[in-house]
PyMOL Python script that loads the backbone (N, CA, C, O; Angstrom):
from pymol import cmd

cmd.read_pdbstr("""\
ATOM      1  N   MET A   1     -15.272 -31.507 -41.999  1.00  0.00           N
ATOM      2  CA  MET A   1     -15.789 -30.958 -40.932  1.00  0.00           C
ATOM      3  C   MET A   1     -17.316 -30.233 -41.738  1.00  0.00           C
ATOM      4  O   MET A   1     -17.552 -30.127 -42.942  1.00  0.00           O
ATOM      5  N   ILE A   2     -18.148 -29.827 -40.570  1.00  0.00           N
ATOM      6  CA  ILE A   2     -19.587 -29.576 -40.967  1.00  0.00           C
ATOM      7  C   ILE A   2     -20.079 -27.738 -41.053  1.00  0.00           C
ATOM      8  O   ILE A   2     -19.805 -26.851 -40.244  1.00  0.00           O
ATOM      9  N   PHE A   3     -20.724 -27.666 -42.096  1.00  0.00           N
ATOM     10  CA  PHE A   3     -20.861 -26.218 -42.445  1.00  0.00           C
ATOM     11  C   PHE A   3     -22.560 -26.546 -42.061  1.00  0.00           C
ATOM     12  O   PHE A   3     -23.231 -27.578 -42.049  1.00  0.00           O
ATOM     13  N   THR A   4     -22.878 -24.951 -41.733  1.00  0.00           N
ATOM     14  CA  THR A   4     -24.765 -25.092 -42.196  1.00  0.00           C
ATOM     15  C   THR A   4     -25.015 -24.550 -43.262  1.00  0.00           C
ATOM     16  O   THR A   4     -24.138 -23.986 -43.917  1.00  0.00           O
ATOM     17  N   ASN A   5     -26.255 -24.621 -43.631  1.00  0.00           N
ATOM     18  CA  ASN A   5     -26.612 -24.035 -44.862  1.00  0.00           C
ATOM     19  C   ASN A   5     -27.360 -23.103 -44.654  1.00  0.00           C
ATOM     20  O   ASN A   5     -28.034 -23.241 -43.634  1.00  0.00           O
ATOM     21  N   PRO A   6     -27.586 -21.827 -45.441  1.00  0.00           N
ATOM     22  CA  PRO A   6     -28.523 -21.236 -44.609  1.00  0.00           C
ATOM     23  C   PRO A   6     -30.375 -21.584 -44.173  1.00  0.00           C
ATOM     24  O   PRO A   6     -31.206 -20.851 -43.637  1.00  0.00           O
ATOM     25  N   ALA A   7     -30.466 -22.850 -44.628  1.00  0.00           N
ATOM     26  CA  ALA A   7     -31.859 -23.186 -43.931  1.00  0.00           C
ATOM     27  C   ALA A   7     -31.378 -23.486 -42.201  1.00  0.00           C
ATOM     28  O   ALA A   7     -32.140 -23.490 -41.234  1.00  0.00           O
ATOM     29  N   GLY A   8     -29.873 -23.724 -42.202  1.00  0.00           N
ATOM     30  CA  GLY A   8     -29.531 -24.172 -40.869  1.00  0.00           C
ATOM     31  C   GLY A   8     -29.221 -25.250 -40.741  1.00  0.00           C
ATOM     32  O   GLY A   8     -28.486 -25.523 -39.792  1.00  0.00           O
ATOM     33  N   ALA A   9     -29.688 -26.361 -41.708  1.00  0.00           N
ATOM     34  CA  ALA A   9     -29.339 -27.586 -42.145  1.00  0.00           C
ATOM     35  C   ALA A   9     -27.573 -28.000 -41.938  1.00  0.00           C
ATOM     36  O   ALA A   9     -26.759 -27.206 -42.410  1.00  0.00           O
ATOM     37  N   PRO A  10     -27.128 -29.111 -41.306  1.00  0.00           N
ATOM     38  CA  PRO A  10     -25.858 -29.459 -41.623  1.00  0.00           C
ATOM     39  C   PRO A  10     -25.789 -29.918 -42.745  1.00  0.00           C
ATOM     40  O   PRO A  10     -26.738 -30.454 -43.316  1.00  0.00           O
ATOM     41  N   GLU A  11     -24.563 -29.760 -43.259  1.00  0.00           N
ATOM     42  CA  GLU A  11     -23.510 -30.200 -44.660  1.00  0.00           C
ATOM     43  C   GLU A  11     -22.490 -30.482 -44.019  1.00  0.00           C
ATOM     44  O   GLU A  11     -21.751 -29.878 -43.242  1.00  0.00           O
ATOM     45  N   LEU A  12     -22.575 -32.079 -44.697  1.00  0.00           N
ATOM     46  CA  LEU A  12     -20.856 -32.604 -44.547  1.00  0.00           C
ATOM     47  C   LEU A  12     -19.821 -31.904 -45.462  1.00  0.00           C
ATOM     48  O   LEU A  12     -20.142 -31.526 -46.588  1.00  0.00           O
ATOM     49  N   ALA A  13     -18.489 -31.726 -44.926  1.00  0.00           N
ATOM     50  CA  ALA A  13     -17.694 -30.826 -45.951  1.00  0.00           C
ATOM     51  C   ALA A  13     -16.631 -31.832 -45.870  1.00  0.00           C
ATOM     52  O   ALA A  13     -16.692 -32.651 -44.953  1.00  0.00           O
ATOM     53  N   CYS A  14     -15.281 -31.895 -47.043  1.00  0.00           N
ATOM     54  CA  CYS A  14     -14.012 -32.804 -46.589  1.00  0.00           C
ATOM     55  C   CYS A  14     -13.218 -32.111 -45.646  1.00  0.00           C
ATOM     56  O   CYS A  14     -13.153 -30.886 -45.744  1.00  0.00           O
ATOM     57  N   ASP A  15     -12.394 -32.897 -44.443  1.00  0.00           N
ATOM     58  CA  ASP A  15     -12.133 -32.799 -44.099  1.00  0.00           C
ATOM     59  C   ASP A  15     -10.338 -32.165 -44.243  1.00  0.00           C
ATOM     60  O   ASP A  15      -9.600 -31.879 -43.300  1.00  0.00           O
ATOM     61  N   HIS A  16     -10.078 -32.102 -45.442  1.00  0.00           N
ATOM     62  CA  HIS A  16      -9.034 -32.287 -46.443  1.00  0.00           C
ATOM     63  C   HIS A  16      -8.994 -31.124 -47.352  1.00  0.00           C
ATOM     64  O   HIS A  16      -7.996 -30.404 -47.349  1.00  0.00           O
ATOM     65  N   CYS A  17      -9.954 -30.888 -48.100  1.00  0.00           N
ATOM     66  CA  CYS A  17     -10.022 -29.808 -49.112  1.00  0.00           C
ATOM     67  C   CYS A  17     -11.050 -28.483 -48.757  1.00  0.00           C
ATOM     68  O   CYS A  17     -11.056 -27.323 -49.169  1.00  0.00           O
ATOM     69  N   GLY A  18     -11.832 -29.155 -47.882  1.00  0.00           N
ATOM     70  CA  GLY A  18     -12.879 -28.119 -48.190  1.00  0.00           C
ATOM     71  C   GLY A  18     -14.357 -28.633 -48.649  1.00  0.00           C
ATOM     72  O   GLY A  18     -15.329 -28.919 -47.950  1.00  0.00           O
ATOM     73  N   CYS A  19     -14.198 -28.651 -50.010  1.00  0.00           N
ATOM     74  CA  CYS A  19     -15.278 -29.863 -50.684  1.00  0.00           C
ATOM     75  C   CYS A  19     -16.364 -30.131 -50.117  1.00  0.00           C
ATOM     76  O   CYS A  19     -16.255 -30.863 -49.134  1.00  0.00           O
ATOM     77  N   ARG A  20     -17.648 -29.708 -50.460  1.00  0.00           N
ATOM     78  CA  ARG A  20     -19.499 -30.647 -49.975  1.00  0.00           C
ATOM     79  C   ARG A  20     -19.750 -31.577 -50.396  1.00  0.00           C
ATOM     80  O   ARG A  20     -20.692 -32.290 -50.048  1.00  0.00           O
ATOM     81  N   TRP A  21     -18.898 -31.809 -51.321  1.00  0.00           N
ATOM     82  CA  TRP A  21     -19.523 -32.981 -52.712  1.00  0.00           C
ATOM     83  C   TRP A  21     -18.519 -34.172 -52.381  1.00  0.00           C
ATOM     84  O   TRP A  21     -17.327 -34.238 -52.082  1.00  0.00           O
ATOM     85  N   TYR A  22     -19.777 -35.277 -52.616  1.00  0.00           N
ATOM     86  CA  TYR A  22     -19.229 -36.863 -52.160  1.00  0.00           C
ATOM     87  C   TYR A  22     -19.948 -37.612 -53.058  1.00  0.00           C
ATOM     88  O   TYR A  22     -21.017 -37.354 -53.611  1.00  0.00           O
ATOM     89  N   ASP A  23     -19.094 -38.756 -53.151  1.00  0.00           N
ATOM     90  CA  ASP A  23     -19.429 -39.848 -54.227  1.00  0.00           C
ATOM     91  C   ASP A  23     -19.823 -40.595 -53.301  1.00  0.00           C
ATOM     92  O   ASP A  23     -18.962 -40.799 -52.445  1.00  0.00           O
ATOM     93  N   ARG A  24     -21.158 -41.265 -53.080  1.00  0.00           N
ATOM     94  CA  ARG A  24     -21.904 -42.031 -52.380  1.00  0.00           C
ATOM     95  C   ARG A  24     -21.647 -43.445 -53.017  1.00  0.00           C
ATOM     96  O   ARG A  24     -22.105 -44.320 -52.282  1.00  0.00           O
ATOM     97  N   MET A  25     -21.148 -43.865 -53.980  1.00  0.00           N
ATOM     98  CA  MET A  25     -20.438 -45.442 -54.458  1.00  0.00           C
ATOM     99  C   MET A  25     -19.593 -45.070 -53.370  1.00  0.00           C
ATOM    100  O   MET A  25     -19.851 -45.358 -52.201  1.00  0.00           O
ATOM    101  N   THR A  26     -18.581 -44.429 -53.743  1.00  0.00           N
ATOM    102  CA  THR A  26     -17.196 -45.107 -53.381  1.00  0.00           C
ATOM    103  C   THR A  26     -17.050 -44.198 -52.122  1.00  0.00           C
ATOM    104  O   THR A  26     -15.837 -43.993 -52.097  1.00  0.00           O
ATOM    105  N   ASN A  27     -17.581 -43.556 -51.095  1.00  0.00           N
ATOM    106  CA  ASN A  27     -17.555 -42.965 -50.017  1.00  0.00           C
ATOM    107  C   ASN A  27     -16.543 -42.180 -49.872  1.00  0.00           C
ATOM    108  O   ASN A  27     -15.850 -42.340 -48.867  1.00  0.00           O
ATOM    109  N   ALA A  28     -16.106 -40.858 -51.086  1.00  0.00           N
ATOM    110  CA  ALA A  28     -14.681 -40.617 -51.218  1.00  0.00           C
ATOM    111  C   ALA A  28     -15.090 -39.101 -51.740  1.00  0.00           C
ATOM    112  O   ALA A  28     -15.792 -38.994 -52.746  1.00  0.00           O
ATOM    113  N   CYS A  29     -14.602 -37.865 -50.982  1.00  0.00           N
ATOM    114  CA  CYS A  29     -14.891 -37.074 -51.594  1.00  0.00           C
ATOM    115  C   CYS A  29     -14.604 -36.399 -53.101  1.00  0.00           C
ATOM    116  O   CYS A  29     -13.580 -36.847 -53.616  1.00  0.00           O
ATOM    117  N   TYR A  30     -15.404 -35.289 -53.995  1.00  0.00           N
ATOM    118  CA  TYR A  30     -15.245 -35.683 -55.828  1.00  0.00           C
ATOM    119  C   TYR A  30     -13.367 -34.823 -56.063  1.00  0.00           C
ATOM    120  O   TYR A  30     -12.465 -35.156 -56.831  1.00  0.00           O
ATOM    121  N   GLU A  31     -13.416 -33.780 -55.121  1.00  0.00           N
ATOM    122  CA  GLU A  31     -12.205 -33.181 -55.172  1.00  0.00           C
ATOM    123  C   GLU A  31     -10.801 -34.021 -55.011  1.00  0.00           C
ATOM    124  O   GLU A  31      -9.903 -34.259 -55.818  1.00  0.00           O
ATOM    125  N   CYS A  32     -10.949 -34.296 -53.917  1.00  0.00           N
ATOM    126  CA  CYS A  32      -9.410 -34.672 -53.294  1.00  0.00           C
ATOM    127  C   CYS A  32      -9.073 -36.339 -53.751  1.00  0.00           C
ATOM    128  O   CYS A  32      -8.247 -36.896 -54.475  1.00  0.00           O
ATOM    129  N   GLY A  33     -10.274 -36.783 -52.838  1.00  0.00           N
ATOM    130  CA  GLY A  33     -10.662 -38.409 -53.405  1.00  0.00           C
ATOM    131  C   GLY A  33     -10.571 -39.078 -51.825  1.00  0.00           C
ATOM    132  O   GLY A  33     -10.855 -40.210 -51.434  1.00  0.00           O
ATOM    133  N   GLU A  34     -10.129 -38.060 -51.203  1.00  0.00           N
ATOM    134  CA  GLU A  34     -10.549 -39.002 -49.487  1.00  0.00           C
ATOM    135  C   GLU A  34     -11.449 -39.282 -49.085  1.00  0.00           C
ATOM    136  O   GLU A  34     -12.561 -38.788 -49.269  1.00  0.00           O
ATOM    137  N   ALA A  35     -11.005 -40.506 -48.177  1.00  0.00           N
ATOM    138  CA  ALA A  35     -12.351 -41.101 -47.695  1.00  0.00           C
ATOM    139  C   ALA A  35     -13.074 -40.434 -46.588  1.00  0.00           C
ATOM    140  O   ALA A  35     -12.495 -39.659 -45.828  1.00  0.00           O
ATOM    141  N   VAL A  36     -14.710 -40.812 -46.457  1.00  0.00           N
ATOM    142  CA  VAL A  36     -15.500 -40.392 -45.239  1.00  0.00           C
ATOM    143  C   VAL A  36     -14.943 -41.088 -44.530  1.00  0.00           C
ATOM    144  O   VAL A  36     -14.695 -42.255 -44.833  1.00  0.00           O
ATOM    145  N   THR A  37     -14.539 -40.438 -43.178  1.00  0.00           N
ATOM    146  CA  THR A  37     -14.095 -41.736 -42.385  1.00  0.00           C
ATOM    147  C   THR A  37     -15.244 -42.157 -41.598  1.00  0.00           C
ATOM    148  O   THR A  37     -16.328 -41.640 -41.868  1.00  0.00           O
ATOM    149  N   PRO A  38     -15.152 -43.234 -40.431  1.00  0.00           N
ATOM    150  CA  PRO A  38     -16.338 -43.138 -39.680  1.00  0.00           C
ATOM    151  C   PRO A  38     -16.862 -42.254 -39.115  1.00  0.00           C
ATOM    152  O   PRO A  38     -18.068 -42.004 -39.097  1.00  0.00           O
ATOM    153  N   GLN A  39     -15.448 -41.325 -38.260  1.00  0.00           N
ATOM    154  CA  GLN A  39     -15.743 -40.635 -37.195  1.00  0.00           C
ATOM    155  C   GLN A  39     -16.599 -39.203 -37.687  1.00  0.00           C
ATOM    156  O   GLN A  39     -17.436 -38.550 -37.064  1.00  0.00           O
ATOM    157  N   MET A  40     -15.956 -38.981 -39.234  1.00  0.00           N
ATOM    158  CA  MET A  40     -17.050 -38.317 -39.991  1.00  0.00           C
ATOM    159  C   MET A  40     -18.218 -38.306 -40.023  1.00  0.00           C
ATOM    160  O   MET A  40     -18.876 -37.359 -39.591  1.00  0.00           O
ATOM    161  N   GLU A  41     -18.687 -39.279 -40.502  1.00  0.00           N
ATOM    162  CA  GLU A  41     -20.106 -39.748 -40.328  1.00  0.00           C
ATOM    163  C   GLU A  41     -20.610 -39.793 -39.475  1.00  0.00           C
ATOM    164  O   GLU A  41     -21.785 -39.425 -39.476  1.00  0.00           O
ATOM    165  N   ALA A  42     -20.014 -40.259 -38.310  1.00  0.00           N
ATOM    166  CA  ALA A  42     -20.797 -40.069 -36.828  1.00  0.00           C
ATOM    167  C   ALA A  42     -20.486 -38.796 -36.305  1.00  0.00           C
ATOM    168  O   ALA A  42     -20.999 -38.537 -35.216  1.00  0.00           O
ATOM    169  N   GLU A  43     -19.813 -37.996 -36.792  1.00  0.00           N
ATOM    170  CA  GLU A  43     -20.011 -36.674 -36.357  1.00  0.00           C
ATOM    171  C   GLU A  43     -20.891 -35.666 -36.868  1.00  0.00           C
ATOM    172  O   GLU A  43     -21.203 -34.622 -36.294  1.00  0.00           O
ATOM    173  N   PHE A  44     -21.372 -36.176 -38.311  1.00  0.00           N
ATOM    174  CA  PHE A  44     -22.456 -35.629 -39.208  1.00  0.00           C
ATOM    175  C   PHE A  44     -23.734 -36.114 -38.731  1.00  0.00           C
ATOM    176  O   PHE A  44     -24.585 -35.225 -38.733  1.00  0.00           O
ATOM    177  N   LYS A  45     -24.182 -37.362 -38.279  1.00  0.00           N
ATOM    178  CA  LYS A  45     -25.157 -37.942 -38.222  1.00  0.00           C
ATOM    179  C   LYS A  45     -25.508 -37.612 -36.541  1.00  0.00           C
ATOM    180  O   LYS A  45     -26.603 -37.918 -36.069  1.00  0.00           O
ATOM    181  N   GLN A  46     -24.720 -37.129 -35.941  1.00  0.00           N
ATOM    182  CA  GLN A  46     -25.020 -36.200 -34.750  1.00  0.00           C
ATOM    183  C   GLN A  46     -25.522 -34.813 -35.006  1.00  0.00           C
ATOM    184  O   GLN A  46     -26.495 -34.317 -34.438  1.00  0.00           O
ATOM    185  N   ALA A  47     -24.854 -34.292 -35.812  1.00  0.00           N
ATOM    186  CA  ALA A  47     -25.529 -32.490 -36.067  1.00  0.00           C
ATOM    187  C   ALA A  47     -26.887 -32.418 -37.058  1.00  0.00           C
ATOM    188  O   ALA A  47     -27.698 -31.535 -37.340  1.00  0.00           O
ATOM    189  N   LEU A  48     -26.666 -34.031 -37.488  1.00  0.00           N
ATOM    190  CA  LEU A  48     -28.359 -33.979 -38.179  1.00  0.00           C
ATOM    191  C   LEU A  48     -29.120 -34.278 -36.772  1.00  0.00           C
ATOM    192  O   LEU A  48     -29.883 -33.386 -36.401  1.00  0.00           O
ATOM    193  N   ALA A  49     -28.994 -35.503 -35.893  1.00  0.00           N
ATOM    194  CA  ALA A  49     -29.479 -35.504 -35.227  1.00  0.00           C
ATOM    195  C   ALA A  49     -30.105 -34.221 -34.288  1.00  0.00           C
ATOM    196  O   ALA A  49     -31.279 -34.192 -33.920  1.00  0.00           O
ATOM    197  N   ASP A  50     -29.162 -33.233 -33.993  1.00  0.00           N
ATOM    198  CA  ASP A  50     -29.006 -32.053 -33.462  1.00  0.00           C
ATOM    199  C   ASP A  50     -30.139 -31.172 -33.979  1.00  0.00           C
ATOM    200  O   ASP A  50     -31.033 -30.625 -33.333  1.00  0.00           O
ATOM    201  N   PHE A  51     -29.858 -31.156 -35.511  1.00  0.00           N
ATOM    202  CA  PHE A  51     -30.824 -30.079 -36.226  1.00  0.00           C
ATOM    203  C   PHE A  51     -32.669 -30.837 -35.884  1.00  0.00           C
ATOM    204  O   PHE A  51     -33.611 -30.144 -35.501  1.00  0.00           O
ATOM    205  N   ALA A  52     -32.747 -32.351 -36.156  1.00  0.00           N
ATOM    206  CA  ALA A  52     -33.764 -32.308 -36.240  1.00  0.00           C
ATOM    207  C   ALA A  52     -34.116 -32.119 -34.898  1.00  0.00           C
ATOM    208  O   ALA A  52     -35.132 -31.424 -34.910  1.00  0.00           O
ATOM    209  N   ALA A  53     -33.798 -32.379 -33.764  1.00  0.00           N
ATOM    210  CA  ALA A  53     -34.083 -32.035 -32.000  1.00  0.00           C
ATOM    211  C   ALA A  53     -34.388 -30.743 -32.330  1.00  0.00           C
ATOM    212  O   ALA A  53     -35.583 -30.556 -32.102  1.00  0.00           O
ATOM    213  N   ARG A  54     -33.939 -29.927 -32.692  1.00  0.00           N
ATOM    214  CA  ARG A  54     -33.698 -28.342 -33.144  1.00  0.00           C
ATOM    215  C   ARG A  54     -35.459 -27.970 -33.736  1.00  0.00           C
ATOM    216  O   ARG A  54     -36.258 -27.159 -33.269  1.00  0.00           O
ATOM    217  N   GLN A  55     -35.578 -28.704 -34.644  1.00  0.00           N
ATOM    218  CA  GLN A  55     -36.553 -28.482 -35.476  1.00  0.00           C
ATOM    219  C   GLN A  55     -37.814 -28.963 -34.867  1.00  0.00           C
ATOM    220  O   GLN A  55     -38.856 -28.541 -35.367  1.00  0.00           O
ATOM    221  N   ASN A  56     -37.885 -29.806 -33.835  1.00  0.00           N
ATOM    222  CA  ASN A  56     -38.823 -30.517 -33.224  1.00  0.00           C
ATOM    223  C   ASN A  56     -39.383 -29.700 -32.916  1.00  0.00           C
ATOM    224  O   ASN A  56     -40.421 -29.132 -33.254  1.00  0.00           O
ATOM    225  N   GLU A  57     -38.255 -29.559 -31.824  1.00  0.00           N
ATOM    226  CA  GLU A  57     -38.639 -27.886 -30.890  1.00  0.00           C
ATOM    227  C   GLU A  57     -39.436 -26.615 -30.926  1.00  0.00           C
ATOM    228  O   GLU A  57     -39.913 -25.967 -29.994  1.00  0.00           O
ATOM    229  N   LYS A  58     -39.473 -26.385 -32.391  1.00  0.00           N
ATOM    230  CA  LYS A  58     -39.572 -24.966 -33.002  1.00  0.00           C
ATOM    231  C   LYS A  58     -41.091 -25.733 -33.759  1.00  0.00           C
ATOM    232  O   LYS A  58     -41.836 -24.842 -34.166  1.00  0.00           O
ATOM    233  N   GLY A  59     -41.693 -27.247 -34.024  1.00  0.00           N
ATOM    234  CA  GLY A  59     -42.630 -27.687 -34.729  1.00  0.00           C
ATOM    235  C   GLY A  59     -42.629 -27.174 -35.865  1.00  0.00           C
ATOM    236  O   GLY A  59     -43.461 -26.319 -36.167  1.00  0.00           O
ATOM    237  N   LYS A  60     -41.760 -27.569 -36.646  1.00  0.00           N
ATOM    238  CA  LYS A  60     -41.027 -27.596 -37.865  1.00  0.00           C
ATOM    239  C   LYS A  60     -40.610 -29.486 -38.320  1.00  0.00           C
ATOM    240  O   LYS A  60     -39.720 -30.132 -37.767  1.00  0.00           O
ATOM    241  N   PRO A  61     -41.287 -29.874 -39.136  1.00  0.00           N
ATOM    242  CA  PRO A  61     -40.222 -30.904 -39.686  1.00  0.00           C
ATOM    243  C   PRO A  61     -39.029 -30.897 -40.298  1.00  0.00           C
ATOM    244  O   PRO A  61     -38.900 -30.147 -41.265  1.00  0.00           O
ATOM    245  N   ALA A  62     -38.187 -31.520 -39.976  1.00  0.00           N
ATOM    246  CA  ALA A  62     -36.665 -32.214 -39.921  1.00  0.00           C
ATOM    247  C   ALA A  62     -36.273 -32.252 -41.810  1.00  0.00           C
ATOM    248  O   ALA A  62     -35.201 -32.708 -42.209  1.00  0.00           O
TER     249      ALA A  62
END
""", "prot")
cmd.dss("prot")
cmd.show_as("cartoon", "prot")
cmd.util.cbc("prot")
cmd.orient("prot")
């Protein structure tokens, strides 16, 4: 699940519980322990790239 923060940047949230906090050492949600799937990572990376492109069009650094 991807949320947008107030600045418009994407934030990755757990598909299972909605938590926005991940343990980067284990690549799992702090709340429920579910792993970040490769599909979730790919969707988030694409959202980040889209955000950066929009920022670039506006002349703002991403």
